[in-house]
A tleap script that builds the chain and sets N, CA, C and O, in Angstrom:
source leaprc.protein.ff14SB
mol = sequence {
  NMET GLY SER VAL HIE GLY PHE PRO GLY ILE
  ASP PRO ALA ASP ALA ALA ILE GLY ALA ARG
  LEU LYS ARG TRP ARG GLU ALA ARG GLY MET
  ASP VAL ASP THR VAL ALA ALA ALA LEU LYS
  ILE THR PRO GLU GLU GLU ARG ARG ALA GLU
  ALA GLY ARG ALA HIE LEU THR SER LEU GLN
  LEU ALA ALA ALA THR HIE ARG LEU ARG LEU
  PRO MET TRP ALA LEU VAL SER ASP SER ARG
  ALA CTYR
}
set mol.1.N position { 77.590 -10.548 -14.929 }
set mol.1.CA position { 76.553 -9.453 -14.544 }
set mol.1.C position { 78.419 -8.384 -14.404 }
set mol.1.O position { 79.540 -8.489 -13.906 }
set mol.2.N position { 78.315 -8.268 -14.510 }
set mol.2.CA position { 79.776 -6.781 -13.708 }
set mol.2.C position { 78.738 -5.452 -12.948 }
set mol.2.O position { 77.651 -4.879 -13.031 }
set mol.3.N position { 80.249 -5.525 -12.054 }
set mol.3.CA position { 79.488 -4.312 -11.054 }
set mol.3.C position { 80.115 -2.655 -11.847 }
set mol.3.O position { 80.936 -2.483 -12.747 }
set mol.4.N position { 79.621 -2.051 -11.355 }
set mol.4.CA position { 80.913 -0.562 -11.606 }
set mol.4.C position { 80.696 0.230 -10.021 }
set mol.4.O position { 79.643 0.428 -9.416 }
set mol.5.N position { 82.062 0.571 -9.644 }
set mol.5.CA position { 82.456 1.040 -8.319 }
set mol.5.C position { 81.422 -0.338 -7.470 }
set mol.5.O position { 80.416 -0.125 -6.795 }
set mol.6.N position { 81.940 -1.493 -7.717 }
set mol.6.CA position { 80.686 -2.040 -5.877 }
set mol.6.C position { 79.297 -2.024 -6.309 }
set mol.6.O position { 78.600 -2.670 -5.527 }
set mol.7.N position { 78.475 -1.381 -7.534 }
set mol.7.CA position { 77.601 -1.122 -7.361 }
set mol.7.C position { 77.185 -2.614 -7.669 }
set mol.7.O position { 78.292 -3.076 -7.947 }
set mol.8.N position { 76.052 -3.950 -7.832 }
set mol.8.CA position { 75.689 -5.100 -8.765 }
set mol.8.C position { 75.037 -4.406 -9.391 }
set mol.8.O position { 74.307 -3.422 -9.268 }
set mol.9.N position { 75.775 -5.739 -10.842 }
set mol.9.CA position { 74.598 -4.889 -12.325 }
set mol.9.C position { 73.656 -5.685 -12.587 }
set mol.9.O position { 73.933 -6.871 -12.406 }
set mol.10.N position { 72.876 -5.507 -12.865 }
set mol.10.CA position { 71.374 -5.812 -13.693 }
set mol.10.C position { 71.754 -7.112 -14.281 }
set mol.10.O position { 72.833 -7.439 -14.776 }
set mol.11.N position { 70.556 -7.862 -14.120 }
set mol.11.CA position { 70.304 -9.340 -14.040 }
set mol.11.C position { 69.673 -8.959 -15.584 }
set mol.11.O position { 69.131 -7.865 -15.739 }
set mol.12.N position { 69.767 -9.833 -16.603 }
set mol.12.CA position { 69.030 -9.838 -17.660 }
set mol.12.C position { 67.614 -9.898 -17.251 }
set mol.12.O position { 66.830 -8.953 -17.338 }
set mol.13.N position { 67.286 -11.317 -16.704 }
set mol.13.CA position { 66.146 -11.534 -17.138 }
set mol.13.C position { 65.092 -10.955 -15.463 }
set mol.13.O position { 63.963 -11.403 -15.264 }
set mol.14.N position { 65.622 -10.173 -14.701 }
set mol.14.CA position { 65.006 -9.724 -13.550 }
set mol.14.C position { 64.539 -8.498 -14.733 }
set mol.14.O position { 63.358 -8.166 -14.835 }
set mol.15.N position { 65.681 -7.856 -15.640 }
set mol.15.CA position { 65.290 -6.779 -16.077 }
set mol.15.C position { 64.128 -6.671 -16.933 }
set mol.15.O position { 63.674 -5.628 -17.404 }
set mol.16.N position { 63.439 -8.516 -17.176 }
set mol.16.CA position { 62.810 -7.697 -18.501 }
set mol.16.C position { 61.990 -8.476 -17.619 }
set mol.16.O position { 61.215 -8.835 -18.506 }
set mol.17.N position { 61.660 -8.875 -16.874 }
set mol.17.CA position { 60.323 -9.486 -15.320 }
set mol.17.C position { 60.178 -8.310 -14.952 }
set mol.17.O position { 58.977 -8.235 -14.694 }
set mol.18.N position { 60.753 -7.089 -14.714 }
set mol.18.CA position { 60.451 -6.351 -14.297 }
set mol.18.C position { 59.944 -4.777 -15.363 }
set mol.18.O position { 59.558 -3.775 -14.761 }
set mol.19.N position { 60.039 -4.784 -17.259 }
set mol.19.CA position { 59.406 -4.135 -17.576 }
set mol.19.C position { 58.580 -4.791 -18.175 }
set mol.19.O position { 58.243 -4.489 -19.320 }
set mol.20.N position { 58.000 -5.994 -17.417 }
set mol.20.CA position { 57.094 -6.722 -17.592 }
set mol.20.C position { 56.553 -6.258 -17.134 }
set mol.20.O position { 56.324 -5.183 -17.688 }
set mol.21.N position { 56.049 -6.390 -16.227 }
set mol.21.CA position { 55.814 -5.544 -14.591 }
set mol.21.C position { 55.184 -4.779 -15.228 }
set mol.21.O position { 54.054 -4.884 -15.703 }
set mol.22.N position { 55.879 -4.004 -15.256 }
set mol.22.CA position { 54.953 -2.554 -15.064 }
set mol.22.C position { 54.297 -2.711 -15.791 }
set mol.22.O position { 53.085 -2.836 -15.614 }
set mol.23.N position { 55.151 -2.782 -17.368 }
set mol.23.CA position { 53.937 -2.990 -18.019 }
set mol.23.C position { 52.549 -2.864 -18.372 }
set mol.23.O position { 51.834 -2.221 -19.141 }
set mol.24.N position { 52.441 -4.105 -17.127 }
set mol.24.CA position { 50.560 -5.175 -16.909 }
set mol.24.C position { 50.377 -3.614 -16.057 }
set mol.24.O position { 49.783 -2.740 -16.690 }
set mol.25.N position { 51.046 -3.152 -14.173 }
set mol.25.CA position { 50.344 -2.656 -14.105 }
set mol.25.C position { 50.066 -1.687 -14.786 }
set mol.25.O position { 48.946 -1.665 -15.295 }
set mol.26.N position { 51.101 -0.442 -15.046 }
set mol.26.CA position { 50.337 0.399 -16.156 }
set mol.26.C position { 49.061 -0.340 -17.166 }
set mol.26.O position { 48.514 0.481 -17.902 }
set mol.27.N position { 48.887 -0.821 -17.202 }
set mol.27.CA position { 48.298 -1.505 -18.508 }
set mol.27.C position { 47.016 -1.294 -17.361 }
set mol.27.O position { 46.396 -0.234 -17.281 }
set mol.28.N position { 46.776 -2.319 -16.619 }
set mol.28.CA position { 45.890 -2.463 -15.206 }
set mol.28.C position { 45.589 -1.695 -14.029 }
set mol.28.O position { 45.152 -1.981 -12.915 }
set mol.29.N position { 46.190 0.079 -14.985 }
set mol.29.CA position { 45.892 1.536 -14.594 }
set mol.29.C position { 45.832 1.264 -12.664 }
set mol.29.O position { 45.005 1.798 -11.923 }
set mol.30.N position { 46.854 0.385 -12.260 }
set mol.30.CA position { 47.328 -0.353 -10.736 }
set mol.30.C position { 48.214 0.838 -10.880 }
set mol.30.O position { 48.547 1.471 -11.882 }
set mol.31.N position { 48.628 1.034 -9.108 }
set mol.31.CA position { 49.736 2.014 -9.164 }
set mol.31.C position { 50.676 1.224 -7.958 }
set mol.31.O position { 50.418 0.104 -7.517 }
set mol.32.N position { 51.234 1.643 -7.755 }
set mol.32.CA position { 53.082 0.630 -6.903 }
set mol.32.C position { 52.682 0.515 -6.339 }
set mol.32.O position { 52.670 -0.715 -6.277 }
set mol.33.N position { 51.825 1.053 -5.158 }
set mol.33.CA position { 52.080 0.549 -3.501 }
set mol.33.C position { 50.998 -0.466 -3.675 }
set mol.33.O position { 51.270 -1.510 -3.083 }
set mol.34.N position { 49.303 -0.488 -4.608 }
set mol.34.CA position { 48.987 -1.670 -4.475 }
set mol.34.C position { 49.744 -2.807 -4.908 }
set mol.34.O position { 49.469 -3.963 -4.585 }
set mol.35.N position { 50.713 -2.465 -5.652 }
set mol.35.CA position { 50.788 -3.712 -6.542 }
set mol.35.C position { 52.134 -4.271 -5.532 }
set mol.35.O position { 52.434 -5.375 -5.077 }
set mol.36.N position { 52.645 -3.131 -5.465 }
set mol.36.CA position { 53.808 -3.428 -3.098 }
set mol.36.C position { 52.967 -4.080 -2.625 }
set mol.36.O position { 53.075 -5.305 -2.560 }
set mol.37.N position { 52.127 -3.553 -2.266 }
set mol.37.CA position { 51.510 -4.236 -0.632 }
set mol.37.C position { 51.019 -5.949 -1.358 }
set mol.37.O position { 51.109 -6.886 -0.565 }
set mol.38.N position { 50.646 -6.195 -2.463 }
set mol.38.CA position { 50.391 -7.550 -2.665 }
set mol.38.C position { 51.477 -8.783 -2.894 }
set mol.38.O position { 51.424 -10.009 -2.985 }
set mol.39.N position { 52.827 -7.409 -2.949 }
set mol.39.CA position { 53.955 -8.393 -3.133 }
set mol.39.C position { 54.713 -8.320 -1.880 }
set mol.39.O position { 55.790 -8.884 -1.689 }
set mol.40.N position { 53.861 -7.336 -0.751 }
set mol.40.CA position { 55.006 -7.251 1.291 }
set mol.40.C position { 55.651 -7.603 0.947 }
set mol.40.O position { 56.055 -8.756 1.099 }
set mol.41.N position { 56.525 -5.847 -0.401 }
set mol.41.CA position { 56.544 -5.762 -0.109 }
set mol.41.C position { 57.576 -3.717 0.381 }
set mol.41.O position { 57.576 -3.572 1.603 }
set mol.42.N position { 58.042 -2.879 -0.129 }
set mol.42.CA position { 57.936 -1.176 -0.287 }
set mol.42.C position { 57.322 -1.006 -1.420 }
set mol.42.O position { 56.938 -1.891 -2.185 }
set mol.43.N position { 57.224 0.141 -1.540 }
set mol.43.CA position { 56.781 0.886 -3.058 }
set mol.43.C position { 57.930 0.909 -3.367 }
set mol.43.O position { 58.158 0.670 -4.553 }
set mol.44.N position { 59.005 1.173 -2.541 }
set mol.44.CA position { 61.092 1.430 -3.378 }
set mol.44.C position { 61.373 -0.221 -4.027 }
set mol.44.O position { 61.675 -0.488 -5.190 }
set mol.45.N position { 61.212 -0.988 -3.126 }
set mol.45.CA position { 61.327 -2.593 -3.151 }
set mol.45.C position { 60.607 -2.701 -4.542 }
set mol.45.O position { 61.243 -3.459 -5.274 }
set mol.46.N position { 59.320 -2.112 -5.231 }
set mol.46.CA position { 58.470 -2.884 -6.443 }
set mol.46.C position { 59.243 -1.855 -7.438 }
set mol.46.O position { 59.702 -2.124 -8.548 }
set mol.47.N position { 59.268 -0.560 -6.729 }
set mol.47.CA position { 60.032 0.542 -8.372 }
set mol.47.C position { 61.195 -0.157 -8.482 }
set mol.47.O position { 61.235 -0.462 -9.674 }
set mol.48.N position { 62.396 -0.696 -7.821 }
set mol.48.CA position { 63.699 -1.575 -8.052 }
set mol.48.C position { 63.267 -2.422 -8.962 }
set mol.48.O position { 63.582 -2.523 -10.148 }
set mol.49.N position { 62.041 -3.411 -7.909 }
set mol.49.CA position { 62.118 -4.227 -9.380 }
set mol.49.C position { 61.171 -4.189 -11.172 }
set mol.49.O position { 61.079 -4.974 -12.116 }
set mol.50.N position { 60.907 -3.501 -11.010 }
set mol.50.CA position { 60.208 -2.942 -12.060 }
set mol.50.C position { 61.478 -2.476 -12.772 }
set mol.50.O position { 61.564 -2.915 -13.919 }
set mol.51.N position { 62.929 -1.350 -12.193 }
set mol.51.CA position { 63.429 -1.577 -12.767 }
set mol.51.C position { 64.631 -2.409 -13.678 }
set mol.51.O position { 65.364 -1.886 -14.518 }
set mol.52.N position { 64.621 -3.675 -13.319 }
set mol.52.CA position { 65.286 -4.137 -12.564 }
set mol.52.C position { 66.964 -4.114 -11.614 }
set mol.52.O position { 68.114 -4.512 -11.796 }
set mol.53.N position { 66.568 -3.749 -11.090 }
set mol.53.CA position { 66.809 -3.868 -10.438 }
set mol.53.C position { 67.205 -4.576 -7.928 }
set mol.53.O position { 67.806 -4.416 -6.866 }
set mol.54.N position { 65.810 -5.556 -9.030 }
set mol.54.CA position { 66.341 -6.194 -7.609 }
set mol.54.C position { 65.224 -7.415 -7.678 }
set mol.54.O position { 64.102 -7.156 -8.113 }
set mol.55.N position { 65.585 -8.857 -7.202 }
set mol.55.CA position { 64.600 -9.991 -8.031 }
set mol.55.C position { 64.036 -10.401 -6.786 }
set mol.55.O position { 64.377 -10.560 -5.614 }
set mol.56.N position { 62.769 -10.534 -7.715 }
set mol.56.CA position { 61.479 -11.038 -6.811 }
set mol.56.C position { 61.476 -12.486 -7.056 }
set mol.56.O position { 62.178 -12.852 -7.998 }
set mol.57.N position { 60.705 -13.565 -6.275 }
set mol.57.CA position { 60.762 -14.727 -5.553 }
set mol.57.C position { 60.026 -15.514 -7.042 }
set mol.57.O position { 59.623 -15.079 -8.121 }
set mol.58.N position { 60.112 -16.783 -6.451 }
set mol.58.CA position { 58.384 -17.134 -7.546 }
set mol.58.C position { 56.912 -16.949 -6.943 }
set mol.58.O position { 55.831 -16.972 -7.531 }
set mol.59.N position { 57.287 -16.703 -5.193 }
set mol.59.CA position { 56.183 -16.905 -4.555 }
set mol.59.C position { 56.088 -14.693 -4.647 }
set mol.59.O position { 55.060 -14.524 -3.990 }
set mol.60.N position { 56.326 -13.974 -4.852 }
set mol.60.CA position { 56.123 -12.818 -5.251 }
set mol.60.C position { 55.336 -12.718 -6.240 }
set mol.60.O position { 54.178 -12.315 -6.348 }
set mol.61.N position { 56.796 -13.518 -7.631 }
set mol.61.CA position { 55.354 -13.730 -8.991 }
set mol.61.C position { 54.429 -13.815 -9.034 }
set mol.61.O position { 53.546 -13.212 -9.644 }
set mol.62.N position { 54.469 -15.149 -7.920 }
set mol.62.CA position { 53.029 -15.556 -8.566 }
set mol.62.C position { 52.014 -13.962 -7.896 }
set mol.62.O position { 51.551 -13.061 -8.596 }
set mol.63.N position { 51.948 -14.071 -6.614 }
set mol.63.CA position { 51.272 -13.201 -5.791 }
set mol.63.C position { 51.323 -11.432 -7.050 }
set mol.63.O position { 50.412 -10.609 -7.135 }
set mol.64.N position { 52.511 -11.397 -7.709 }
set mol.64.CA position { 52.030 -9.957 -8.776 }
set mol.64.C position { 50.843 -10.489 -10.066 }
set mol.64.O position { 49.939 -9.920 -10.679 }
set mol.65.N position { 51.318 -11.627 -10.062 }
set mol.65.CA position { 49.914 -12.242 -11.197 }
set mol.65.C position { 48.338 -12.465 -11.074 }
set mol.65.O position { 47.326 -12.327 -11.762 }
set mol.66.N position { 48.875 -13.065 -9.270 }
set mol.66.CA position { 46.942 -13.557 -9.344 }
set mol.66.C position { 46.924 -11.379 -8.479 }
set mol.66.O position { 45.911 -10.888 -7.981 }
set mol.67.N position { 47.814 -10.892 -8.554 }
set mol.67.CA position { 47.197 -8.755 -8.704 }
set mol.67.C position { 46.474 -8.607 -9.746 }
set mol.67.O position { 45.255 -8.721 -9.875 }
set mol.68.N position { 47.312 -8.337 -10.524 }
set mol.68.CA position { 47.437 -7.926 -11.874 }
set mol.68.C position { 45.531 -9.126 -12.623 }
set mol.68.O position { 44.446 -8.639 -12.939 }
set mol.69.N position { 45.862 -10.324 -12.626 }
set mol.69.CA position { 45.151 -11.048 -12.812 }
set mol.69.C position { 45.509 -11.233 -14.121 }
set mol.69.O position { 44.854 -10.965 -15.128 }
set mol.70.N position { 47.170 -11.962 -13.978 }
set mol.70.CA position { 47.431 -12.731 -15.053 }
set mol.70.C position { 47.767 -13.417 -14.455 }
set mol.70.O position { 47.824 -13.554 -13.232 }
set mol.71.N position { 48.403 -14.659 -16.320 }
set mol.71.CA position { 48.437 -16.152 -16.359 }
set mol.71.C position { 49.779 -15.876 -15.607 }
set mol.71.O position { 50.036 -14.673 -15.637 }
set mol.72.N position { 50.375 -16.349 -15.183 }
set mol.72.CA position { 52.047 -17.023 -14.600 }
set mol.72.C position { 53.065 -16.256 -15.973 }
set mol.72.O position { 53.728 -15.225 -15.857 }
set mol.73.N position { 52.941 -17.049 -17.133 }
set mol.73.CA position { 53.850 -16.696 -17.947 }
set mol.73.C position { 54.217 -15.213 -18.712 }
set mol.73.O position { 55.264 -14.770 -19.184 }
set mol.74.N position { 52.318 -14.468 -18.555 }
set mol.74.CA position { 52.765 -12.692 -18.663 }
set mol.74.C position { 53.599 -12.058 -17.909 }
set mol.74.O position { 53.738 -10.899 -18.301 }
set mol.75.N position { 54.611 -12.476 -16.412 }
set mol.75.CA position { 55.563 -11.953 -16.266 }
set mol.75.C position { 56.534 -12.268 -16.699 }
set mol.75.O position { 57.213 -11.248 -16.814 }
set mol.76.N position { 57.174 -13.280 -17.106 }
set mol.76.CA position { 58.411 -13.982 -17.385 }
set mol.76.C position { 58.873 -14.701 -18.848 }
set mol.76.O position { 59.822 -15.460 -19.043 }
set mol.77.N position { 57.297 -13.908 -20.350 }
set mol.77.CA position { 57.759 -14.431 -21.449 }
set mol.77.C position { 56.627 -13.486 -21.831 }
set mol.77.O position { 55.716 -13.070 -21.116 }
set mol.78.N position { 56.947 -13.177 -23.428 }
set mol.78.CA position { 56.593 -11.526 -23.982 }
set mol.78.C position { 55.678 -13.009 -24.758 }
set mol.78.O position { 54.535 -12.742 -25.129 }
set mol.79.N position { 56.074 -14.203 -24.941 }
set mol.79.CA position { 55.137 -15.286 -25.640 }
set mol.79.C position { 53.587 -16.007 -24.848 }
set mol.79.O position { 53.397 -15.956 -23.633 }
set mol.80.N position { 52.652 -16.621 -25.800 }
set mol.80.CA position { 51.494 -17.264 -24.159 }
set mol.80.C position { 52.548 -18.642 -24.281 }
set mol.80.O position { 53.510 -18.801 -25.033 }
set mol.81.N position { 52.059 -19.427 -23.393 }
set mol.81.CA position { 52.920 -20.931 -22.574 }
set mol.81.C position { 51.616 -21.246 -22.941 }
set mol.81.O position { 52.253 -21.477 -23.969 }
set mol.82.N position { 50.277 -21.528 -23.190 }
set mol.82.CA position { 49.175 -22.563 -24.081 }
set mol.82.C position { 48.573 -21.854 -25.013 }
set mol.82.O position { 47.752 -22.387 -25.760 }
savepdb mol mol.pdb
quit
């Protein structure tokens, strides 16, 4: 992971999880504020996570999957875990 002018690079894993989070949030018709509240983060932090510019903890991933009514694998993989 490189950086440009002191800005940290984007972790590919965080980018993939963020893209899935955004895709599922939109598919469920939820706004950023609703999911951010479930994760106990600000809407701006939620947007950064969806853009892959912030790392979500395992507890935040669990909260997101619970709020979106998803199995945990839905945010960490595009393939079913079972």
